[in-house]
Residue frames relative to the residue before (quaternion, step in Angstrom):
aa qw qx qy qz dx dy dz
M 1.0000 0.0000 0.0000 0.0000 0.00 0.00 0.00
K 0.4596 -0.6943 0.4840 0.2692 3.54 -0.94 0.93
N 0.5066 -0.6276 0.4980 0.3186 3.56 -1.15 0.67
S 0.4399 -0.6812 0.5148 0.2783 3.52 -1.04 0.75
P 0.6438 -0.5253 0.3795 0.4070 3.60 -1.17 0.47
V 0.6354 0.5385 -0.3403 0.4364 3.57 1.03 -0.73
L 0.6583 0.5116 -0.3068 0.4592 3.56 1.00 -0.93
I 0.6307 0.5320 -0.3283 0.4599 3.57 1.03 -0.82
S 0.6558 0.5175 -0.3103 0.4537 3.56 0.96 -0.86
V 0.6438 0.5206 -0.3184 0.4616 3.58 1.00 -0.82
K 0.6568 0.5069 -0.3088 0.4651 3.57 0.98 -0.91
S 0.6438 0.5281 -0.3147 0.4555 3.56 0.97 -0.86
F 0.6437 0.5293 -0.3099 0.4577 3.54 1.01 -0.84
L 0.6651 0.5089 -0.3047 0.4537 3.57 0.97 -0.92
V 0.6307 0.5264 -0.3260 0.4678 3.58 1.03 -0.82
L 0.6616 0.5067 -0.2964 0.4666 3.56 0.95 -0.92
L 0.6453 0.5292 -0.3193 0.4489 3.55 1.03 -0.86
V 0.6487 0.5122 -0.3158 0.4659 3.59 0.95 -0.89
F 0.6412 0.5358 -0.3165 0.4491 3.61 0.98 -0.88
C 0.6798 0.4932 -0.2872 0.4607 3.55 0.92 -0.95
V 0.6475 0.5120 -0.3229 0.4630 3.58 1.00 -0.83
T 0.6465 0.5240 -0.3099 0.4598 3.55 1.01 -0.91
L 0.6555 0.5095 -0.3057 0.4662 3.57 0.93 -0.93
G 0.6575 0.5144 -0.3078 0.4565 3.56 0.94 -0.86
S 0.6417 0.5217 -0.3233 0.4599 3.55 1.04 -0.81
C 0.6287 0.5372 -0.3343 0.4521 3.55 1.04 -0.83
K 0.6555 0.5106 -0.3147 0.4588 3.57 0.93 -0.86
K 0.6640 0.5124 -0.3099 0.4477 3.53 0.98 -0.86
D 0.7046 0.4759 -0.2628 0.4561 3.57 1.02 -0.87
S 0.5898 0.5812 -0.3859 0.4066 3.61 1.13 -0.52
T 0.2327 -0.7746 0.5747 0.1245 3.55 -1.08 0.72
S 0.4427 -0.6805 0.5162 0.2729 3.55 -1.01 0.80
P 0.6134 -0.5648 0.3909 0.3897 3.62 -1.10 0.61
T 0.5056 -0.6477 0.4797 0.3077 3.55 -1.04 0.79
T 0.4341 -0.6912 0.5111 0.2695 3.56 -0.87 0.92
P 0.4155 -0.7189 0.4872 0.2707 3.63 -0.72 0.98
G 0.5498 -0.6100 0.4584 0.3399 3.55 -1.23 0.43
T 0.6717 -0.4573 0.3738 0.4472 3.52 -1.30 -0.04
I 0.6966 -0.4468 0.3379 0.4483 3.55 -1.29 0.13
T 0.6307 0.5218 -0.3323 0.4686 3.59 0.99 -0.79
A 0.6655 0.5026 -0.3027 0.4614 3.57 0.94 -0.88
Q 0.6541 0.5148 -0.3141 0.4567 3.58 0.99 -0.83
V 0.6556 0.4966 -0.3072 0.4788 3.56 0.99 -0.84
S 0.6594 0.5166 -0.3084 0.4507 3.58 0.94 -0.87
A 0.7080 0.4598 -0.2573 0.4702 3.57 1.04 -0.78
G 0.5984 0.6005 -0.3580 0.3912 3.59 1.19 -0.54
T 0.4106 -0.7348 0.4879 0.2311 3.57 -0.80 1.00
N 0.7213 0.4180 -0.2406 0.4971 3.59 1.23 -0.36
F 0.6197 0.5341 -0.3375 0.4657 3.55 1.27 0.40
T 0.2599 0.8146 -0.4974 0.1467 3.61 1.13 0.44
L 0.6765 0.4730 -0.2980 0.4794 3.60 0.97 -0.81
L 0.6266 0.5218 -0.3346 0.4724 3.57 1.03 -0.76
K 0.6428 0.5281 -0.3246 0.4501 3.57 0.94 -0.86
S 0.6734 0.4878 -0.3125 0.4592 3.60 0.86 -0.89
A 0.6394 0.5172 -0.3247 0.4671 3.58 1.08 -0.72
V 0.6416 0.5275 -0.3160 0.4585 3.58 0.98 -0.87
V 0.6697 0.4974 -0.2991 0.4633 3.57 0.90 -0.91
K 0.6834 0.4817 -0.2993 0.4597 3.59 0.85 -0.95
A 0.6811 0.4894 -0.2885 0.4618 3.59 1.05 -0.73
G 0.4425 -0.7140 0.4413 0.3158 3.58 1.24 -0.22
L 0.4959 0.6836 -0.4048 0.3506 3.58 1.18 0.53
A 0.4047 0.7339 -0.4729 0.2721 3.60 1.24 -0.02
T 0.6717 0.4889 -0.3000 0.4689 3.59 0.94 -0.86
T 0.6265 0.5463 -0.3324 0.4456 3.59 1.00 -0.82
L 0.7423 0.4004 -0.2198 0.4902 3.58 0.83 -0.99
D 0.5962 0.5058 -0.3647 0.5056 3.54 1.35 0.15
G 0.5502 0.6505 -0.3632 0.3772 3.56 1.35 -0.17
P 0.7709 -0.4110 0.2408 0.4229 3.57 -1.31 -0.04
G 0.2832 -0.7790 0.5222 0.2006 3.60 1.07 -0.57
P 0.5463 0.1656 -0.6502 -0.5014 1.51 -1.98 -1.54
F 0.1907 -0.7688 0.6027 0.0969 3.52 -1.27 0.59
T 0.1637 -0.6907 0.6799 0.1841 3.49 -1.43 0.27
V 0.0693 -0.8009 0.5946 0.0148 3.56 -0.79 1.01
F 0.2388 -0.7140 0.6424 0.1432 3.53 -0.93 1.02
A 0.1052 -0.8703 0.4808 -0.0156 3.53 -0.06 1.37
P 0.2788 -0.7503 0.5720 0.1793 3.61 -0.57 1.08
T 0.3868 -0.6904 0.5608 0.2433 3.55 -1.00 0.84
D 0.6974 -0.4256 0.3397 0.4659 3.57 -1.28 0.04
E 0.6368 0.5247 -0.3243 0.4627 3.59 1.02 -0.79
A 0.6381 0.5292 -0.3221 0.4572 3.58 1.06 -0.77
F 0.6286 0.5154 -0.3364 0.4754 3.59 1.00 -0.77
T 0.6710 0.5012 -0.3003 0.4565 3.58 0.88 -0.95
A 0.6540 0.5186 -0.3093 0.4557 3.59 0.96 -0.88
S 0.7007 0.4471 -0.2553 0.4939 3.57 1.16 -0.57
G 0.5162 -0.6599 0.4055 0.3655 3.57 1.28 -0.01
V 0.5385 0.5988 -0.4109 0.4273 3.58 1.25 0.28
T 0.0388 -0.8258 0.5613 -0.0381 3.55 0.04 1.34
S 0.6981 -0.4248 0.3418 0.4640 3.57 -1.28 -0.02
T 0.6135 0.5474 -0.3436 0.4538 3.58 1.11 -0.65
V 0.6449 0.5075 -0.3137 0.4776 3.57 1.00 -0.84
I 0.6362 0.5226 -0.3274 0.4636 3.58 0.94 -0.88
G 0.6658 0.5111 -0.2984 0.4543 3.56 0.98 -0.84
S 0.6807 0.4996 -0.2863 0.4529 3.58 1.13 -0.64
L 0.6343 0.5349 -0.3309 0.4496 3.58 1.22 -0.41
S 0.4887 -0.6488 0.4935 0.3109 3.55 -1.13 0.64
A 0.6680 -0.4856 0.3737 0.4223 3.55 -1.27 0.30
D 0.6619 0.5099 -0.3119 0.4523 3.59 0.98 -0.82
Q 0.6335 0.5244 -0.3312 0.4625 3.58 1.02 -0.76
L 0.6691 0.4852 -0.2943 0.4798 3.57 0.94 -0.88
K 0.6211 0.5450 -0.3389 0.4497 3.56 1.03 -0.77
S 0.6426 0.5223 -0.3194 0.4606 3.58 0.96 -0.87
I 0.6691 0.4947 -0.2995 0.4668 3.59 0.93 -0.88
L 0.7040 0.4761 -0.2798 0.4466 3.58 0.83 -0.95
L 0.6452 0.5002 -0.3302 0.4738 3.60 1.01 -0.69
Y 0.5804 0.5626 -0.3646 0.4623 3.57 1.24 -0.41
H 0.6683 0.4660 -0.2812 0.5071 3.58 1.29 -0.36
T 0.7022 0.4889 -0.2268 0.4652 3.57 1.29 -0.19
L 0.1651 -0.7599 0.6219 0.0925 3.53 -1.01 0.90
G 0.4325 -0.7157 0.4923 0.2417 3.55 -1.08 0.74
A 0.6784 0.3680 -0.2967 0.5624 3.56 1.02 0.85
K 0.4736 -0.6496 0.5061 0.3126 3.57 -1.23 0.40
V 0.0339 0.7913 -0.6063 0.0719 3.57 -0.65 1.15
V 0.1630 -0.7860 0.5912 0.0789 3.58 -0.38 1.22
A 0.7170 -0.4882 0.2817 0.4102 3.56 -1.23 0.49
M 0.6730 0.5150 -0.3147 0.4276 3.59 0.91 -0.86
D 0.6881 0.4728 -0.2792 0.4744 3.58 1.22 -0.41
V 0.4529 0.6651 -0.4705 0.3623 3.60 1.25 0.03
P 0.4749 -0.6774 0.4705 0.3068 3.62 -0.77 0.95
A 0.5833 -0.5972 0.4219 0.3537 3.55 -1.10 0.69
G 0.3475 -0.7688 0.4762 0.2477 3.55 1.18 -0.52
P 0.4989 0.1403 -0.6957 -0.4974 1.51 -2.02 -1.33
N 0.8823 0.1300 -0.0880 0.4438 3.48 -1.28 0.69
A 0.0706 0.7931 -0.5926 0.1218 3.53 0.56 1.23
K 0.4041 -0.7348 0.4986 0.2195 3.56 -0.80 1.05
V 0.0144 -0.7833 0.6204 -0.0365 3.56 -0.88 1.04
V 0.3632 -0.7347 0.5329 0.2106 3.58 -0.86 0.96
T 0.3578 -0.7512 0.5217 0.1883 3.56 -0.86 1.00
A 0.6806 -0.4798 0.3647 0.4166 3.54 -1.34 0.16
G 0.6734 0.4793 -0.2947 0.4796 3.58 1.22 -0.38
G 0.5905 -0.6106 0.3508 0.3943 3.57 1.30 0.06
D 0.5672 0.5587 -0.3959 0.4575 3.57 1.27 0.02
S 0.4203 -0.6985 0.5115 0.2717 3.60 -1.24 -0.21
V 0.1029 -0.7267 0.6722 0.0979 3.50 -1.25 0.66
F 0.3309 -0.7459 0.5529 0.1685 3.54 -1.27 0.40
V 0.1163 -0.8271 0.5498 0.0133 3.55 -0.54 1.22
T 0.0673 -0.7842 0.6168 -0.0058 3.51 -1.15 0.79
K 0.0746 -0.7503 0.6529 0.0715 3.54 -1.16 0.65
N 0.1340 0.7845 -0.5957 0.1084 3.55 -0.74 1.07
A 0.7830 -0.3408 0.2230 0.4700 3.58 -1.25 -0.19
N 0.6883 0.4825 -0.2791 0.4642 3.58 1.18 -0.48
G 0.7287 -0.4005 0.2397 0.5011 3.59 1.25 -0.06
V 0.5975 -0.5214 0.4549 0.4052 3.52 -1.29 -0.55
F 0.0671 -0.8059 0.5881 -0.0147 3.55 -0.95 0.95
V 0.0953 -0.7479 0.6517 0.0827 3.53 -1.21 0.59
N 0.8153 -0.0627 -0.0466 0.5738 3.58 -0.60 1.22
G 0.7119 -0.4632 0.2480 0.4660 3.57 1.05 0.78
I 0.5915 0.5611 -0.3597 0.4537 3.60 1.29 -0.15
N 0.4027 -0.7587 0.4576 0.2299 3.57 -0.73 1.00
V 0.4151 -0.6508 0.5796 0.2614 3.50 -1.24 0.68
V 0.3129 -0.7757 0.5247 0.1582 3.59 -0.63 1.15
T 0.7855 0.0125 0.0289 0.6181 3.56 0.89 -0.99
A 0.1837 -0.8139 0.5463 0.0726 3.56 -0.62 1.14
D 0.8630 0.2523 -0.1279 0.4186 3.50 -1.44 0.27
I 0.2228 0.7150 -0.6156 0.2453 3.57 0.69 1.10
A 0.3542 -0.7926 0.4600 0.1861 3.54 -0.38 1.27
A 0.0099 -0.7472 0.6644 0.0139 3.52 -1.21 0.69
S 0.6004 -0.5920 0.3895 0.3705 3.58 -1.11 0.57
N 0.7722 0.2939 -0.1666 0.5381 3.60 1.17 -0.48
G 0.8262 -0.0363 -0.0116 0.5620 3.58 1.10 0.63
V 0.4712 -0.6487 0.5153 0.3025 3.53 -1.12 -0.71
I 0.2425 -0.7560 0.5953 0.1238 3.55 -1.20 0.68
H 0.0742 -0.7472 0.6578 0.0590 3.55 -1.10 0.81
T 0.2825 -0.7540 0.5576 0.2018 3.63 -0.67 0.95
I 0.1500 -0.7937 0.5876 0.0474 3.57 -1.07 0.84
S 0.5649 -0.6710 0.3961 0.2717 3.53 -1.23 0.60
K 0.7815 0.1412 -0.1153 0.5966 3.60 1.26 -0.17
V 0.5610 -0.5786 0.4698 0.3602 3.53 -1.29 0.36
L 0.3423 -0.7126 0.5745 0.2119 3.57 -1.04 0.82
L 0.1090 -0.8004 0.5875 0.0477 3.56 -0.74 1.03
P 0.4341 -0.7082 0.4859 0.2717 3.60 -0.70 1.02
P 0.5957 -0.5892 0.3993 0.3723 3.60 -1.08 0.63
A 0.3254 -0.7666 0.5294 0.1622 3.54 -0.96 0.94
G 0.7820 -0.1529 0.1046 0.5952 3.60 1.28 0.09
N 0.6898 -0.4192 0.3409 0.4819 3.56 -1.22 -0.36
I 0.7575 -0.4027 0.2516 0.4481 3.59 -1.28 0.13
V 0.6612 0.4925 -0.3140 0.4708 3.59 0.90 -0.86
E 0.6676 0.5062 -0.3076 0.4510 3.59 0.90 -0.88
V 0.6458 0.5103 -0.3223 0.4676 3.59 0.97 -0.82
A 0.6709 0.4919 -0.2955 0.4697 3.60 0.92 -0.91
S 0.6605 0.5265 -0.3082 0.4377 3.58 0.97 -0.85
A 0.6704 0.5069 -0.2937 0.4555 3.57 1.13 -0.59
D 0.6872 0.4387 -0.2594 0.5177 3.60 1.30 -0.21
T 0.3788 -0.7718 0.4667 0.2077 3.58 -0.46 1.20
T 0.5832 0.5744 -0.3866 0.4248 3.62 1.18 -0.30
F 0.6919 0.4266 -0.2702 0.5160 3.59 1.32 -0.09
S 0.2607 0.8078 -0.5006 0.1700 3.61 1.17 0.40
F 0.6615 0.4940 -0.3075 0.4731 3.59 0.96 -0.82
L 0.6332 0.5325 -0.3263 0.4572 3.58 1.00 -0.81
V 0.6640 0.4956 -0.3091 0.4668 3.57 0.89 -0.89
A 0.6377 0.5180 -0.3269 0.4671 3.59 0.99 -0.80
A 0.6400 0.5226 -0.3214 0.4627 3.58 1.05 -0.77
V 0.6389 0.5260 -0.3209 0.4606 3.58 1.01 -0.82
V 0.6562 0.5137 -0.3080 0.4589 3.56 0.94 -0.91
K 0.6900 0.4708 -0.2903 0.4669 3.60 0.86 -0.94
A 0.6379 0.5357 -0.3324 0.4423 3.61 0.94 -0.85
S 0.6685 0.5377 -0.2956 0.4203 3.56 1.04 -0.80
T 0.5758 0.5712 -0.3883 0.4375 3.58 1.26 -0.06
G 0.6208 0.5437 -0.3367 0.4534 3.57 1.28 -0.13
G 0.8028 -0.3208 0.2159 0.4539 3.53 -1.18 -0.54
T 0.7367 0.3219 -0.2042 0.5585 3.61 1.23 -0.33
N 0.2896 -0.7566 0.5614 0.1689 3.57 -0.72 1.06
V 0.2056 -0.8228 0.5220 0.0906 3.55 0.14 1.34
A 0.6251 0.5505 -0.3392 0.4373 3.59 0.99 -0.80
A 0.6524 0.5096 -0.3126 0.4658 3.57 0.98 -0.83
I 0.6299 0.5279 -0.3331 0.4621 3.59 1.03 -0.75
L 0.7369 0.4397 -0.2340 0.4571 3.57 0.85 -1.00
S 0.7262 0.3757 -0.2495 0.5188 3.58 1.22 -0.22
G 0.5026 0.6810 -0.4037 0.3472 3.56 1.28 0.13
T 0.7001 -0.4875 0.3440 0.3923 3.54 -1.33 -0.29
S 0.5176 0.6318 -0.4281 0.3869 3.60 1.22 -0.23
I 0.4082 -0.7056 0.5266 0.2412 3.57 -0.99 0.88
L 0.0081 -0.8270 0.5566 -0.0781 3.56 -0.71 1.15
T 0.2271 -0.6984 0.6510 0.1921 3.50 -1.39 0.33
V 0.0951 -0.8084 0.5807 0.0144 3.56 -0.82 1.04
F 0.2368 -0.7045 0.6516 0.1516 3.53 -1.02 0.93
A 0.1143 -0.8568 0.5028 0.0028 3.56 -0.21 1.31
P 0.2842 -0.7690 0.5462 0.1721 3.61 -0.50 1.15
T 0.4568 -0.6668 0.5179 0.2803 3.56 -1.10 0.73
N 0.6984 -0.4281 0.3525 0.4525 3.56 -1.33 0.06
N 0.6613 0.5048 -0.3123 0.4587 3.59 0.94 -0.86
A 0.6023 0.5491 -0.3588 0.4550 3.58 1.09 -0.62
F 0.6497 0.4978 -0.3151 0.4804 3.60 1.00 -0.79
R 0.6308 0.5284 -0.3396 0.4556 3.58 0.97 -0.81
A 0.6708 0.5014 -0.2961 0.4594 3.58 0.94 -0.92
A 0.6695 0.4921 -0.2921 0.4736 3.60 1.19 -0.51
G 0.6770 -0.5187 0.2878 0.4356 3.59 1.26 0.13
F 0.5936 0.5249 -0.3825 0.4753 3.59 1.25 0.08
A 0.2085 -0.8500 0.4703 0.1133 3.57 0.25 1.29
T 0.8010 0.0940 -0.0211 0.5908 3.56 1.07 -0.75
I 0.6535 -0.4730 0.3965 0.4382 3.55 -1.30 0.13
D 0.6065 0.5525 -0.3560 0.4473 3.59 1.08 -0.69
A 0.6225 0.5307 -0.3406 0.4634 3.58 1.10 -0.66
V 0.6099 0.5322 -0.3397 0.4789 3.56 1.10 -0.70
K 0.6881 0.4930 -0.2773 0.4544 3.55 0.87 -0.98
A 0.6595 0.5209 -0.3053 0.4478 3.57 1.16 -0.59
A 0.5499 0.6106 -0.3984 0.4076 3.59 1.22 -0.34
S 0.5619 -0.6067 0.4302 0.3622 3.58 -1.16 0.51
A 0.5956 -0.5873 0.4169 0.3558 3.56 -1.13 0.69
S 0.6592 0.5207 -0.3191 0.4387 3.59 0.96 -0.80
T 0.6297 0.5243 -0.3328 0.4668 3.60 1.04 -0.76
L 0.6860 0.4791 -0.2841 0.4682 3.56 0.87 -0.94
T 0.6208 0.5388 -0.3452 0.4529 3.59 1.03 -0.72
A 0.6515 0.5163 -0.3171 0.4566 3.58 0.94 -0.87
I 0.6712 0.4860 -0.2955 0.4754 3.56 1.01 -0.81
L 0.7055 0.4927 -0.2808 0.4251 3.58 0.76 -1.04
T 0.6887 0.4688 -0.3027 0.4628 3.60 0.88 -0.83
Y 0.5745 0.5672 -0.3711 0.4588 3.58 1.29 -0.23
H 0.6592 0.4928 -0.2906 0.4880 3.58 1.32 -0.27
V 0.6613 0.5039 -0.2817 0.4790 3.57 1.32 -0.04
I 0.0754 -0.7763 0.6255 0.0228 3.55 -0.98 0.95
P 0.4562 -0.6753 0.4942 0.3027 3.62 -0.81 0.87
G 0.7394 0.3769 -0.3011 0.4697 3.57 -1.04 0.82
R 0.4744 -0.6540 0.5179 0.2810 3.53 -1.33 0.36
I 0.0258 0.8127 -0.5769 0.0774 3.57 -0.38 1.25
F 0.1840 -0.7858 0.5838 0.0883 3.57 -0.43 1.21
S 0.6768 -0.4767 0.3565 0.4331 3.57 -1.26 0.24
S 0.6314 0.5447 -0.3297 0.4427 3.60 1.10 -0.62
D 0.6527 0.5073 -0.3071 0.4715 3.60 1.28 -0.27
L 0.5477 0.6380 -0.3948 0.3703 3.58 1.23 -0.31
T 0.0834 -0.7873 0.6098 0.0364 3.56 -1.03 0.84
N 0.5778 -0.6221 0.4104 0.3326 3.53 -1.03 0.83
G 0.8219 0.2244 -0.1932 0.4866 3.55 -0.89 1.02
A 0.4563 0.6839 -0.4575 0.3387 3.60 1.24 -0.10
Q 0.1447 -0.7849 0.5989 0.0652 3.55 -1.13 0.70
P 0.0857 -0.8266 0.5552 0.0344 3.59 0.26 1.21
T 0.4554 -0.6783 0.5142 0.2609 3.53 -1.19 0.68
T 0.3505 -0.7567 0.5202 0.1843 3.56 -0.83 1.00
A 0.7141 -0.4667 0.3179 0.4137 3.55 -1.33 0.15
N 0.7143 0.4083 -0.2772 0.4962 3.62 1.13 -0.41
G 0.6463 -0.5705 0.3015 0.4073 3.57 1.26 0.37
G 0.5633 0.5913 -0.3928 0.4228 3.59 1.25 -0.06
K 0.3619 -0.7115 0.5518 0.2417 3.54 -1.31 -0.08
V 0.1670 -0.7299 0.6506 0.1267 3.52 -1.25 0.62
T 0.3440 -0.7457 0.5376 0.1915 3.57 -1.20 0.48
I 0.2861 -0.7638 0.5619 0.1381 3.55 -0.81 1.09
G 0.0744 -0.7840 0.6148 0.0431 3.55 -1.05 0.79
L 0.0741 -0.7813 0.6186 0.0364 3.57 -1.01 0.82
S 0.1177 0.7720 -0.6174 0.0951 3.54 -0.98 0.90
G 0.7267 -0.4234 0.3035 0.4478 3.54 -1.29 -0.02
S 0.6796 0.4906 -0.2875 0.4634 3.57 1.17 -0.52
G 0.7307 -0.4025 0.2332 0.4997 3.60 1.24 -0.08
A 0.6092 -0.5567 0.4317 0.3642 3.53 -1.35 -0.26
T 0.1087 -0.7803 0.6141 0.0472 3.54 -1.19 0.68
V 0.1279 -0.7453 0.6437 0.1181 3.54 -1.35 0.25
K 0.1192 -0.8245 0.5530 0.0139 3.57 -0.82 1.00
G 0.3257 -0.7282 0.5735 0.1862 3.53 -1.00 0.90
N 0.6719 -0.5237 0.3432 0.3957 3.57 -1.20 0.50
A 0.7768 0.3490 -0.1785 0.4929 3.58 0.95 -0.87
N 0.5001 0.6441 -0.4364 0.3803 3.58 1.23 0.17
G 0.4544 -0.6863 0.4940 0.2801 3.56 -1.00 0.80
S 0.7868 0.0928 -0.0415 0.6088 3.56 1.13 -0.62
A 0.5871 -0.5930 0.4236 0.3525 3.53 -1.26 0.39
S 0.4236 -0.6717 0.5479 0.2631 3.54 -1.24 0.54
N 0.3993 -0.7025 0.5363 0.2438 3.54 -0.97 0.86
I 0.3339 -0.6795 0.6090 0.2365 3.54 -1.13 0.71
I 0.1015 -0.8564 0.5062 0.0061 3.56 -0.16 1.31
G 0.7662 0.1025 -0.1019 0.6261 3.57 1.30 -0.04
A 0.0798 -0.8429 0.5320 -0.0110 3.56 -0.68 1.05
N 0.8617 0.2528 -0.1426 0.4163 3.48 -1.44 0.34
I 0.2704 0.7277 -0.5724 0.2642 3.57 0.86 0.96
M 0.3276 -0.7990 0.4766 0.1649 3.54 -0.46 1.22
A 0.0284 -0.7399 0.6716 0.0262 3.52 -1.23 0.74
R 0.6551 -0.5243 0.3591 0.4086 3.57 -1.19 0.42
N 0.7901 0.2768 -0.1290 0.5315 3.56 1.06 -0.72
G 0.8390 -0.0353 -0.0201 0.5426 3.57 1.03 0.66
V 0.4772 -0.6442 0.5201 0.2944 3.52 -1.22 -0.60
I 0.2496 -0.7656 0.5823 0.1118 3.55 -1.16 0.76
H 0.0937 -0.7447 0.6573 0.0679 3.55 -1.13 0.81
V 0.3495 -0.7461 0.5342 0.1892 3.59 -0.82 1.01
I 0.0566 -0.8031 0.5931 0.0091 3.59 -0.92 0.95
D 0.4213 -0.7401 0.4776 0.2159 3.57 -1.19 0.59
Q 0.7207 0.2881 -0.2646 0.5724 3.60 1.25 0.39
V 0.4588 -0.6193 0.5505 0.3208 3.53 -1.19 0.54
L 0.3651 -0.7259 0.5421 0.2141 3.58 -0.91 0.95
L 0.1620 -0.8012 0.5724 0.0651 3.55 -0.81 1.02
P 0.4324 -0.7352 0.4580 0.2505 3.60 -0.67 1.08
């Protein structure tokens, strides 16, 4: 027997009613995403931010980073602090103002997620402390001052956190001033001073306003190159030292994240060095060197550029 129109209508109504009730139940049972805490709360809750948390508290920035923002924080993990030589003992030895300066160098006064980082290279961004960092996004990821972002876009209610692999240290002066403050560069500084007595004032170049990248040999690198003592450096001719030193300088700011395998950038004296990249790290080779020099320390910031530490003197 065929169903009557009335029976069909009743069945249709019941089906519709069940669908609506089911849909309503689904909506009621669904839960909205939990709102993330502030940057201070996220750092405090993170198991890998213990050193950062202690630095934030000592610097008196916990309340600031708990405020409305928005902020972007490049957050070093505990491993990043250790890799940078900034232990809990070091944090304890620094004043609140010193820590504040370092932490504000990691902080932007705006929310910048990874997808909004300029392709660069090295787009200048002003920090919350009034200084500048340089961000880059390329095929290898996102970088700030050449330091890679390990985990991007950790949400916070007042901004965003990006974890990084090393601590960012604000520049302590120009290239000469930074080198002079580090005793592992004593031979290099002596070479710069002696070279500047000749026809080219190398010290003026390295402390001027031009943006430069310097491959800086350590004291041991100078010893291995035949300069046994600082007196031996001072005894060398100014012209010889000038030729060597300007071969270690490249115009422009080149972070480790900008280096490409096989590249041959032109140095300040018109020569070329060769960059090498491998699983063991980055190298730079001079024309007259039998082997490449290892880059054993990278991305040391200066007001007028960046320094990379090398373990051989580059010979033109």
